[in-house]
VMD Tcl script that draws the C-alpha trace (Angstrom):
set ca {
  {-91.82 165.52 230.66}
  {-88.84 164.34 228.69}
  {-85.85 162.96 230.53}
  {-82.32 163.11 229.13}
  {-80.37 160.69 231.26}
  {-78.61 158.98 228.40}
  {-75.85 161.30 227.24}
  {-72.40 160.02 226.37}
  {-68.97 161.67 226.64}
  {-65.75 160.21 225.45}
  {-62.58 161.47 227.10}
  {-59.28 160.81 225.33}
  {-56.15 161.27 227.40}
  {-55.55 163.24 230.58}
  {-53.78 166.60 230.38}
  {-52.26 168.52 233.31}
  {-55.32 170.79 233.28}
  {-57.56 167.73 233.36}
  {-55.68 166.37 236.35}
  {-55.87 169.68 238.17}
  {-59.59 169.95 237.49}
  {-60.18 166.42 238.64}
  {-58.21 166.82 241.85}
  {-60.03 170.06 242.50}
  {-63.44 168.40 242.19}
  {-62.41 165.08 243.72}
  {-64.32 165.61 246.93}
  {-67.83 165.41 248.31}
  {-69.70 168.62 248.97}
  {-70.24 169.34 252.69}
  {-73.87 169.97 251.81}
  {-74.17 166.43 250.50}
  {-71.92 164.68 253.02}
  {-74.74 163.23 255.09}
  {-76.29 161.76 251.97}
  {-73.07 160.25 250.64}
  {-71.37 158.96 253.77}
  {-67.62 158.32 253.90}
  {-65.14 156.51 256.11}
  {-62.37 158.38 257.86}
  {-60.10 157.56 254.93}
  {-62.56 159.07 252.47}
  {-63.78 155.77 251.06}
  {-67.44 155.95 250.13}
  {-69.73 153.69 252.09}
  {-72.37 151.46 250.57}
  {-75.57 153.36 251.31}
  {-78.17 151.07 249.79}
  {-79.57 147.82 251.10}
  {-77.46 145.80 248.66}
  {-73.81 145.09 249.34}
  {-72.89 145.23 245.64}
  {-74.63 148.53 244.79}
  {-72.57 151.45 246.03}
  {-72.88 155.16 245.35}
  {-70.82 155.00 242.17}
  {-72.98 152.43 240.40}
  {-74.61 153.94 237.27}
  {-78.06 152.68 238.35}
  {-77.70 153.62 242.01}
  {-80.57 156.11 242.27}
  {-82.98 153.88 240.36}
  {-82.11 150.77 242.37}
  {-82.33 152.64 245.67}
  {-85.68 154.20 244.80}
  {-87.37 150.99 243.63}
  {-85.88 149.07 246.54}
  {-87.33 151.57 249.00}
  {-90.69 151.28 247.23}
  {-90.60 147.50 247.68}
  {-90.59 146.89 243.93}
  {-87.29 145.01 243.84}
  {-85.48 142.73 246.22}
  {-82.09 141.15 246.38}
  {-80.64 137.71 246.93}
  {-80.18 135.82 250.17}
  {-76.57 136.97 250.41}
  {-77.59 140.65 250.46}
  {-76.62 141.39 246.85}
  {-78.72 142.69 243.97}
  {-76.40 141.69 241.12}
  {-77.29 144.73 238.98}
  {-75.00 143.73 236.14}
  {-76.41 140.23 235.75}
  {-78.71 139.38 232.86}
  {-82.42 139.53 233.71}
  {-84.98 136.89 232.78}
  {-88.67 137.02 231.86}
  {-89.92 136.10 235.32}
  {-87.87 138.84 236.99}
  {-88.94 141.40 234.41}
  {-92.62 140.72 235.00}
  {-92.24 141.30 238.75}
  {-90.48 144.63 238.21}
  {-92.96 145.85 235.60}
  {-96.11 144.90 237.50}
  {-94.88 145.89 240.96}
  {-93.30 149.08 239.67}
  {-96.51 150.01 237.87}
  {-98.67 149.38 240.92}
  {-100.59 146.56 239.22}
  {-102.10 143.98 241.55}
  {-101.39 140.34 240.74}
  {-104.92 139.20 241.55}
  {-105.56 136.76 238.72}
  {-106.50 133.20 239.60}
  {-103.96 130.58 238.59}
  {-104.60 128.79 235.35}
  {-102.64 126.05 233.64}
  {-101.91 128.18 230.62}
  {-98.20 127.39 230.34}
  {-96.70 123.92 230.77}
  {-93.59 125.37 232.47}
  {-95.43 127.55 235.04}
  {-96.84 125.83 238.12}
  {-98.98 127.32 240.86}
  {-96.15 127.03 243.37}
  {-93.68 129.08 241.32}
  {-92.89 132.47 242.92}
  {-93.45 134.16 239.57}
  {-96.77 132.46 238.77}
  {-98.98 135.38 239.95}
  {-97.04 137.80 237.75}
  {-97.28 135.53 234.73}
  {-101.03 135.12 235.20}
  {-101.56 138.87 235.44}
  {-99.33 139.62 232.47}
  {-101.23 137.07 230.40}
  {-104.55 138.64 231.41}
  {-103.32 142.11 230.46}
  {-102.11 140.71 227.18}
  {-98.40 141.30 227.02}
  {-97.12 137.74 227.41}
  {-98.13 134.56 225.64}
  {-96.80 131.07 225.20}
  {-94.18 130.00 222.70}
  {-95.79 129.27 219.33}
  {-94.10 125.88 219.13}
  {-94.88 124.37 222.53}
  {-96.86 126.96 224.50}
  {-94.17 127.42 227.15}
  {-93.55 130.71 228.93}
  {-89.79 130.11 229.39}
  {-89.41 132.13 232.62}
  {-85.62 131.78 232.62}
  {-85.11 133.22 229.14}
  {-83.24 136.51 228.94}
  {-85.06 139.65 227.78}
  {-83.90 142.09 225.13}
  {-84.59 145.81 224.81}
  {-87.46 145.54 222.31}
  {-89.29 142.87 224.32}
  {-88.94 144.78 227.57}
  {-90.16 148.10 226.17}
  {-93.25 146.47 224.67}
  {-94.07 144.73 227.95}
  {-93.47 147.89 229.98}
  {-95.62 150.15 227.81}
  {-98.47 147.69 227.26}
  {-98.63 146.93 230.99}
  {-99.05 150.64 231.66}
  {-101.76 151.05 229.04}
  {-99.69 153.43 226.94}
  {-100.90 153.95 223.38}
  {-97.93 154.14 221.03}
  {-99.95 154.31 217.80}
  {-99.08 157.99 217.36}
  {-95.53 156.85 216.57}
  {-96.61 154.80 213.57}
  {-94.25 155.77 210.76}
  {-92.27 158.20 212.94}
  {-88.52 157.75 212.96}
  {-87.08 158.72 216.35}
  {-84.22 156.25 216.66}
  {-82.64 156.36 213.22}
  {-81.55 152.71 213.13}
  {-84.95 151.19 213.98}
  {-86.77 149.87 210.88}
  {-90.24 151.39 210.77}
  {-91.75 148.05 209.75}
  {-90.29 146.21 212.77}
  {-92.90 144.88 215.23}
  {-91.23 146.84 218.01}
  {-90.71 150.15 216.18}
  {-93.53 152.11 217.82}
  {-92.57 150.94 221.30}
  {-88.89 151.76 220.90}
  {-89.53 155.13 219.23}
  {-92.01 156.09 221.95}
  {-89.54 155.13 224.69}
  {-86.75 157.06 223.01}
  {-88.91 160.15 222.57}
  {-89.66 160.18 226.29}
  {-86.05 159.51 227.26}
  {-86.76 156.09 228.74}
  {-84.68 154.01 226.32}
  {-80.92 154.57 226.13}
  {-79.26 155.57 222.87}
  {-75.63 155.44 221.85}
  {-73.56 158.45 220.79}
  {-75.04 158.26 217.26}
  {-78.63 158.24 218.52}
  {-79.15 154.56 217.80}
  {-80.91 151.99 219.98}
  {-79.77 148.39 220.23}
  {-83.20 146.72 220.23}
  {-81.65 143.25 220.41}
  {-79.48 144.04 223.43}
  {-79.98 141.60 226.30}
  {-80.71 143.67 229.38}
  {-79.24 143.57 232.86}
  {-81.15 143.84 236.11}
  {-79.83 147.36 236.66}
  {-80.81 148.53 233.17}
  {-84.38 147.29 233.56}
  {-84.70 149.00 236.95}
  {-83.34 152.21 235.45}
  {-85.96 152.31 232.67}
  {-88.72 151.46 235.14}
  {-87.48 154.36 237.29}
  {-87.54 156.80 234.39}
  {-91.09 155.82 233.46}
  {-92.10 156.30 237.11}
  {-90.70 159.84 236.97}
  {-92.74 160.63 233.87}
  {-95.90 159.17 235.40}
  {-95.42 161.29 238.53}
  {-94.80 164.49 236.57}
  {-97.62 166.35 238.33}
  {-96.30 165.57 241.83}
  {-94.03 168.52 242.55}
  {-92.69 167.18 245.84}
  {-91.84 163.87 244.23}
  {-89.96 165.67 241.45}
  {-87.96 167.79 243.88}
  {-87.08 164.77 246.00}
  {-85.85 162.86 242.96}
  {-83.91 165.91 241.75}
  {-82.20 166.15 245.13}
  {-81.17 162.50 244.84}
  {-79.76 163.07 241.35}
  {-77.82 166.18 242.42}
  {-76.41 164.26 245.37}
  {-74.87 161.87 242.83}
  {-73.11 164.46 240.68}
  {-69.93 164.85 242.66}
  {-69.94 161.19 243.68}
  {-69.52 160.40 239.99}
  {-67.04 163.22 239.45}
  {-64.95 161.92 242.34}
  {-64.97 158.46 240.76}
  {-63.98 159.93 237.36}
  {-67.34 158.86 235.91}
  {-67.97 162.13 234.13}
  {-70.63 160.89 231.73}
  {-72.70 159.63 234.65}
  {-72.28 162.96 236.43}
  {-73.65 164.66 233.33}
  {-76.56 162.20 233.17}
  {-77.44 162.99 236.78}
  {-77.23 166.76 236.28}
  {-79.35 166.57 233.10}
  {-82.02 164.57 234.87}
  {-82.01 166.95 237.83}
  {-82.63 169.83 235.41}
  {-85.54 168.02 233.76}
  {-87.07 167.17 237.13}
  {-86.87 170.70 238.48}
  {-88.04 172.25 235.23}
  {-91.16 170.10 235.37}
  {-91.62 171.03 239.02}
  {-91.36 174.70 238.04}
  {-94.00 174.23 235.34}
  {-96.24 172.76 238.03}
  {-95.68 175.62 240.49}
  {-94.18 178.64 238.66}
  {-94.85 181.11 241.49}
  {-93.26 179.07 244.27}
  {-89.86 180.43 245.32}
  {-88.71 177.10 246.74}
  {-89.37 175.41 243.39}
  {-87.78 178.30 241.49}
  {-84.67 178.12 243.65}
  {-84.42 174.37 243.08}
  {-84.74 174.81 239.30}
  {-82.00 177.44 239.29}
  {-79.71 175.35 241.49}
  {-80.12 172.33 239.21}
  {-79.29 174.46 236.17}
  {-76.26 175.95 237.91}
  {-75.02 172.48 238.85}
  {-75.52 171.30 235.27}
  {-73.45 174.19 233.96}
  {-70.77 173.46 236.54}
  {-70.54 169.93 235.17}
  {-70.47 171.28 231.61}
  {-67.64 173.62 232.56}
  {-65.71 170.73 234.06}
  {-66.21 168.64 230.91}
  {-65.10 171.50 228.64}
  {-61.99 171.92 230.78}
  {-61.23 168.22 230.42}
  {-61.63 168.54 226.66}
  {-59.18 171.44 226.57}
  {-61.74 174.11 225.68}
  {-60.59 176.65 228.24}
  {-62.58 179.51 226.75}
  {-65.77 177.48 226.74}
  {-65.10 176.22 230.26}
  {-64.65 179.79 231.51}
  {-67.86 181.00 229.87}
  {-69.98 178.20 231.30}
  {-68.33 178.54 234.72}
  {-69.51 182.16 234.73}
  {-72.99 180.99 233.71}
  {-72.97 178.61 236.68}
  {-71.96 181.44 239.03}
  {-74.72 183.69 237.73}
  {-77.37 180.98 238.00}
  {-76.26 180.01 241.51}
  {-76.60 183.68 242.50}
  {-80.11 183.74 241.07}
  {-81.00 180.60 243.04}
  {-79.73 182.18 246.24}
  {-81.82 185.27 245.57}
  {-84.92 183.19 244.79}
  {-84.68 181.10 247.93}
  {-82.20 181.88 250.69}
  {-82.25 178.26 251.81}
  {-80.16 177.39 248.73}
  {-77.28 179.52 250.04}
  {-74.96 176.64 251.11}
  {-75.18 174.73 247.84}
  {-75.18 177.94 245.78}
  {-71.96 179.01 247.49}
  {-70.49 175.58 246.92}
  {-71.26 175.75 243.19}
  {-69.84 179.26 242.91}
  {-66.65 178.29 244.73}
  {-66.10 175.32 242.45}
  {-66.83 177.41 239.34}
  {-64.28 180.00 240.48}
  {-61.68 177.29 240.95}
  {-62.34 176.11 237.40}
  {-61.93 179.69 236.19}
  {-58.57 179.82 237.92}
  {-57.47 176.53 236.40}
  {-58.42 177.45 232.83}
  {-57.15 181.02 232.98}
  {-60.57 182.63 232.90}
  {-61.93 185.60 234.82}
  {-65.20 186.09 236.63}
  {-67.42 188.46 234.70}
}
mol new
graphics top color blue
foreach p $ca { graphics top sphere $p radius 0.5 }
foreach p [lrange $ca 0 end-1] q [lrange $ca 1 end] { graphics top cylinder $p $q radius 0.2 }
display resetview
């Protein structure tokens, strides 16, 4: 399954139509209210275990998921610090724990800067045994506090999971990655699967030093791919992504809303491939598509393409109707999508067809 979470939109200026559209969508769906949680003033509550990761954080769903799985933990003060740089020791814990790999290797004095009492020692020993970390050529040190860049992380992540990237030898997926670079196959594989983020030109910054949130996000996306045959898992993750859409819209984070709706579509499409005769799965796939088109309509309205916004709003209405017909349990969210699409039609001067 290929995920598409990394889309970018650039919004220049705010027109009166943009403002009207934003105010119209600046709310939380009643269907999602229990998931989001608000104060009486409408301020969104922090709904994860970390005080500095609220519902509007770009990596919210990934951090929440891996936290609930026990893969990641925070600091003593209750924070996660998702925007802080991540080091080699922290990366190993996330990769091995997130991949379900037991750290059962006996300690060995392989690195002069790793002692048996270090919290990260078991992860370093296991990573060395698997073969994706080694000592510095000059002095043999592991340097646990050194920051990790994109290329290094992707190699460690894929090797730890036993993923063969040889099929990408000589294949150009990210146009700016030299094919003779040591990391080319790893980066191109990750891009092809939608794990690695690309910029608006399709390029990947292989030298980019990663944050804690970014590493968790890529681990999350790989987990989704690895669980592609688990239909219930896919539907649960899709529900979480759809719950984020209007949270991001309300915060004027439109690109993140689009990322969430794209990922929800991918998740439900894979679920539908798994169980094509199940009406619950079919309804979920149609709802995700309708929500994605609602977001597209909103974006087109922001960009001043009223005709395009009207067309896609009608597509969203039609798809929401199909979802309702496929599974009556989708009625509340289908009605919500249709109501919002009709409001967009009114704002952009379109008509329901």
